[in-house]
N, C-alpha and C positions, 0 to 999 in steps of 0.2 A: 504494500500500500504506500501511497505517496501523498505528500502535502502539496497543494497547488500554489500556495503563497504562505505568508506568515500566519494566517488563520487556519485552524484545523477545519477539515471538511468532513461532512457526514452524509451518508446515503440511507434513506428509508425506502425499503423495497416492499411494495404492497403485493402480497402473495396469498391473500385469504380467499380468492375466487374459487368457486366450485366448477366442476366440469360439466355444467348443465347443458350448454349448447353443444358440447362435444358428445353428449349422451354417454357420460362416463362416470363411474364411481370414484375415479381418481381426482384429487385436486388438480385444477388446471395447470398449475406450475410444475406438476410432476410429469406431464407429458414430455416425451423425449424428442429431441432433434439431434441427428447424428449420434445417437446413442447416449445422449446426456440430457437430463431434465432441463426444462426451460429455465428454472430458477438458477441452476448451476451455471448456465451460459451467462446470465446476467451478473451473477456473483463474480465470476472470473474477470469480467470487464471492470466491475466496480472495485474489485480488490486492487487493481492497478492504478486507481485514481484517488480513492477516498481513504481518509485516516480511520474512520469508524463506519460500520455498517450495521444496521438492524433490519430485521425482516418481520413483517406483520403477517401472521397466519390466522386461520380460523380455528374455532374449537375442534378438538379431536383431529388435529393435523400434526401429530407427533412426528410422523415420517418427514414432513417438511422441516420441522424444527431440527431434526437430526441432520438433514441435508444442508441446512443453513450453518450448522456448527463449523467453526467456533464462534460465529457471530450470534449475538443475542436475538431473541425473538419476543415479540409482543403479540397478544391475542386480541383479535377483534371479535368479541363475544356475540355481538349483534351486527349483521351486515346491513349497515345503514348508509352506505355510500363511501366514495373514495376519500372524502375529507374526514369522515368519521374513522376510516381505517388509518389515515395518516396520524390522527390525534391519538390513536391507540399506542403509538410509539413515542408519545410526547416525552417520556422519561429519557429517551435516547437523543433528543435534540440537544446539541451542545452549542456553545457560542461559536460563531463562524458561519460558514456556508453549509446549507442543507439542501440536498437534492432529493426529490421524491420521484421514485422510479416504479415501473410496473413490471411484475414478473412475466406478464403476457406480452411484453415488448422485449424479448430476450436477445435480440440480435444487435443491439446498440453497441458500438465499439468504444474502447477506451479513449481514442482520439476525439470522438464526438462528445463524450462526457467532459473531457478537458475543455473543449471549445465552449460547451454550455457554461461551465464555471467561469472561464476567462471572459466571455462576452458579458455575463452578468456583472462581473467585477469591473472590467474596463469601461463599460458604458455607464456605470453608476446607477443602473436601473434597480428597481426594487424587486423585480421578478424577471426571470428569463424562461421562455418556453421553447421546447423542441417543436419544430414545425417541418412539414413535408408537403410535396405537391404530388399526390398519388394519381395513378392513371385513372382510377375510378374513385373520385372524392365523395361520392354520394353519402356515405354513412358517417363521414367525419365532420366535426365542428369546424366552421370557417373562422379564420383569424381576420378580423377587421383591423386594418393598419392605416394609420394616418401619419402624415408628415408633421413633425414638430421642430422647434428650433434646435433640439438635440439630435434630430434624426428620426427615422421611422419608429413608430411606437404602436403596439397593439392596444386598441381601446376596448375591445370586447370579443368574446367568442359567441358565435351564433350557431346553434344546432340546425341541422338540415330541416327538420320539421318546422322550425320557427323562422326560417330564413326567407327573405323576399327573393324575387327572381334575380335582382342585381347581386344580392349576397350569395345566392347559390352559384353564381358565375365566378366567385372568388376561388382561386385554385390553391391558395395557401391554407393548409389544414393543421389543426392541433394534433400533435402526436402523443400527448399525455405527460411525458417527463417534464419536470420544471425544477428550478432552483431559486434560492434567494437567501438572504441572511436570516438566521434563526430569530433575531430580535424583531423582524417584521413578519415572518411567516407564521409564527405561533399566534400572535394577536389576530391576524387575518383568519387563520384556521378556526380559532375559537369563535369568531364572529359569524361564521357561515351558518345559515339557517335552512331548514328543510322546506323551503317555500316553493315546492314544485309538485307535480301530479303524483310522483312516487314517494314523496315524503322522505327524501334522502338528502344527505349532505354531500354536495358536489364539489370536487376540487376545482373545477373550472370557475367557480364563483370567486376564486382568489383574484382573478383579473379585475372583476368589477370592484372588489374591495380595495385593491391596490390603486386603481385609477381614481377611485373616490378619495383616497388619501393623498392624491397628488404624486404618487410614485409612477415612474416610467416602467412600462412592460415591453420587453424586446423579444423578438423571435429569432431562433437559431435554426437554420435550415440544414437538413441532411436528407439523404436518399430514402425513398420509400422502402427499398429492400432492407434497409437497416432499422427503420422505425416502425415497420408494420406491426399491427396488433394481431394476436392469435386468439380467436374465439371459437373456432370450429375445426373439424377434421380437415376440411378443404384448405383452410388457412394454415393449418399445421403442415400440410403437404407442400404448400407454397413456400413456407419458411424452410422446410427441409431442402427444397431445391436450391434456395439461396445459399444455405450453408454448404451443401454439397459442391456448388460451384466454387465457393471460397476455398474449400479443402482441396479440390482438384487443382486449382490454380497454385496454391501453396506447394502441393506435392511436385508439380511440374517445375515451379521456380526453384525447388530444391534439388533438381536433377533427375527426377523420375520421369519415365516415358509412359504416358497413358495412351495407348493406340486408338482407343475410342472413348474419350474422357466421359462423355455423357452416360455411358453404360457402366461405369465403375462407381461403386458406392463405398465411401470411406466413413470412418468413425472419428470423433473429435480427437482421439489419441493415436490414430494410425501413424506409424513412422515408416517412411519409405526412403531408403538410402539412395545416394547418387548412383545412377546407372541401373536402377531397378526398372524393369520393363513389365508393364501390366497389360495383359490382353483384354479383350472385350468381356463385358458381363462378369466381372470379378467383384465379389462382395467381401469387404473387410469389416468384421464386427469388432467389438471392443478388444483392446489389449494386444494389437498385432505390431510387431517390429520386423521389418525386412531389411537386412543389411545388403547394400548393393556391392557389386553387381549381382543381381539375381533376376530370375524370370518367373512371373506368375502368369500362367497361361489361362486361356478363356474358361469361363464358367466355373471357376474355383471359388470356394468359400473358406475364409480363414477367420479364426477367432481365438484370442488368448494364446497366441503362439509366437515363436521366434524363428525366423528363417535366416540361415547364415549365407555368407557371400558365395556366389557361384552356384547356388542351388537352383533347381528347376522344379516348379510345382505345377501340376496339371498337364493337360486340361481336365476339367471335371474332377478336381481333387477337393477333399475336405480335411482341413486341419482344425482340430478341436482344442479346447483349453488344455494347457500344460504340455503342449507339443513343442519340441525343439528340433529343428532341422539343421544338421551340421553343414559345414562348407562343402560345396560341390555335390551334395546329395540330390537324389532324384525321387520325386513322388509323382506317379503317373495317373492315368485316367481311372476314375472310379476307385480311388484308394482313399480310405479314411483312417486318420491317425488321431488317437486321443491319449493325452498324458504319456506320450511316447517320445523318446530321444532317438533320432536317426543319425548315426554317426557319419563322420566325414566320408564322402564318396559312396555311401551306402545307397542302395536302390530298392524301391518298391514301386514297380512300374505299372502293375495292372491289377485291378479288381480285388483288392485286399482290405481287410480290417485289422489294424494293429493298435490294440488298446493296452495301456499300462505296461509298456515294454521299453527295454533298453537295448538298442541294436548297435553293434559295434561298427567301426570303420570298415568300409569295403565289403560289407555283407550284401548279398543279393537275396531279396525276398521274391519268390516266384508268384505267378499269377494265382489269385484265388486263395492265398494264404490267410488264415484266421488265427489270432490269438484268443483263446477262450479264457477271458480274464475274470469272469463272474460265475460264482458257483450257486447263485440264488440267494446268498446271504452276504458274502464278502467279495471284494475285489482282490485279485492276486496279480503279481508281476511276472512277466516273462523276460529273462535276460539272455540275450544272444550276443556272442562274442564277435571278435573281429574276423573278417574273411570267411564268414559262414555262408554256405549255400543252402537255401531252403527251397526245395522243389515245389512246383505248382500244385495247388489244391491240397496243401498241407494244413493240418489242424494242430496247433500247439496248445496243450491244455495246461494252464498255469496252476500253481507256481512251477516253473521249469527253468532250467539253465542249459543252454547250448554252448559248449566251450569253443574257444577260438579254432577256426578251421574246420569245424564240424560240417557234415554233409547230411542233409535230410532228403530222402528219396521222395519223388513226387507221389502225391496221394496218401501220404502217411498221416496217421494220428499219433502224435508223440505225447506220452503221458509221464515219461521219466527223463531225468537229466541225460544229456548226451555229452560224453567226454570230448575234450579237444581232439581234433583231427579224426574223430570216429565217424563212421557212416551208419545212419539209423534208418531202418525200415519199420514202419508201423502200419502194415496193411496185410490183408488176408492173402494167403498163397493162391496164385492163379491156377485154375484147373481147366483143361480142355476135354470135351466129350466129342469125339469125332462123329460127324454126321448128324449131331443132335439139332443143329440149326435148320437143316433141310427138313427133318422130321417135324420140327415145331411149326415151320411155315405151312407144310402140308396139312397138319392138323388144324391150323387156324383157318385155312381156306374152307375146310369142310364144316367148321363150327357155325352155328346159327348166330345171327347178330343179336 
């Protein structure tokens, strides 16, 4: 956290909203964008700007309070409007600058928050509002701006339903976030009355009270993509698209190649090293690090894993949490790894499931190999040494240990440890009955369907 000037700065984040319009039992601020809750997106930006942060939550929102930690929370016991929510955090207003932010405006960037504070302070205004010019402004309140001797000033906010035709033509819209000195904000907040059809205390009334006190109100513009509000599943999807675009641009600026960027989905914590090449339709869930150079081929899904340099993953591979892929290792099509370490130069190229396994360097896992890691009650590990060859369609029943250089014949079911450099056969002996196939076919031809 950083101080913007000699005065301390505080942020009050309003996060008590329910997921009503999202048709959800989750609090609105818990809905995720790029694998991270909306509240956490906004907190990460605010932590880079403000000295103190407090979050307003509703009753029975302990999960939000835990998410906000270590920042304190205040509870808005009755949902009586945005100004009422801000006053629920009155104990956390400190001398200096106070910004009021909304958890459902999660994409606002630290640079924009700094501009908001700086414009309020440099202009000498009593209040600074975030503003935008959305492509579809219909549902937003319009900012009526007039020229004064000190420059442009906001004189009032007009909601769409109450606006005249001329006011509806205004393109500058209120984005919600605002800031001002605590010594002014608190008296104005306390003076707000629920004089409206819904009987709620509206934060937008601050503009009227500030103007009535002779204070100047200024607008600070930013892009709609950054200031958009999220109140529905459709708007959540739009916000996801904005964040995905940012993440892809950051990944490519860092030296990764995305051959079809719009088809690649990243998470907020995805790390792609320089010279990583990502093919089309790859999904990175939370907790993935790829050291470049490496190649992630099309239609692969990675989560909670680490991929070493020179590795090749996919196409159609799935890496699940706890998986570590060593340098120059290969994971091929329709191979799934879970909590598995694949050593340097090891290969599992076709149609295999490897769970709870440690696989040594240079080992080759044949097509269709399965580690049976679960006995119905507990998970068990499979340990495979260096330079091991596991033939196709083998079943390794854990717990089991295959020593360095061991060889497992194709089609084997291995239930006991295999010593180093030993060859293991775990299949029934083959038997041939001469002429039996022809007799069988003849019998089948004469059988009734």
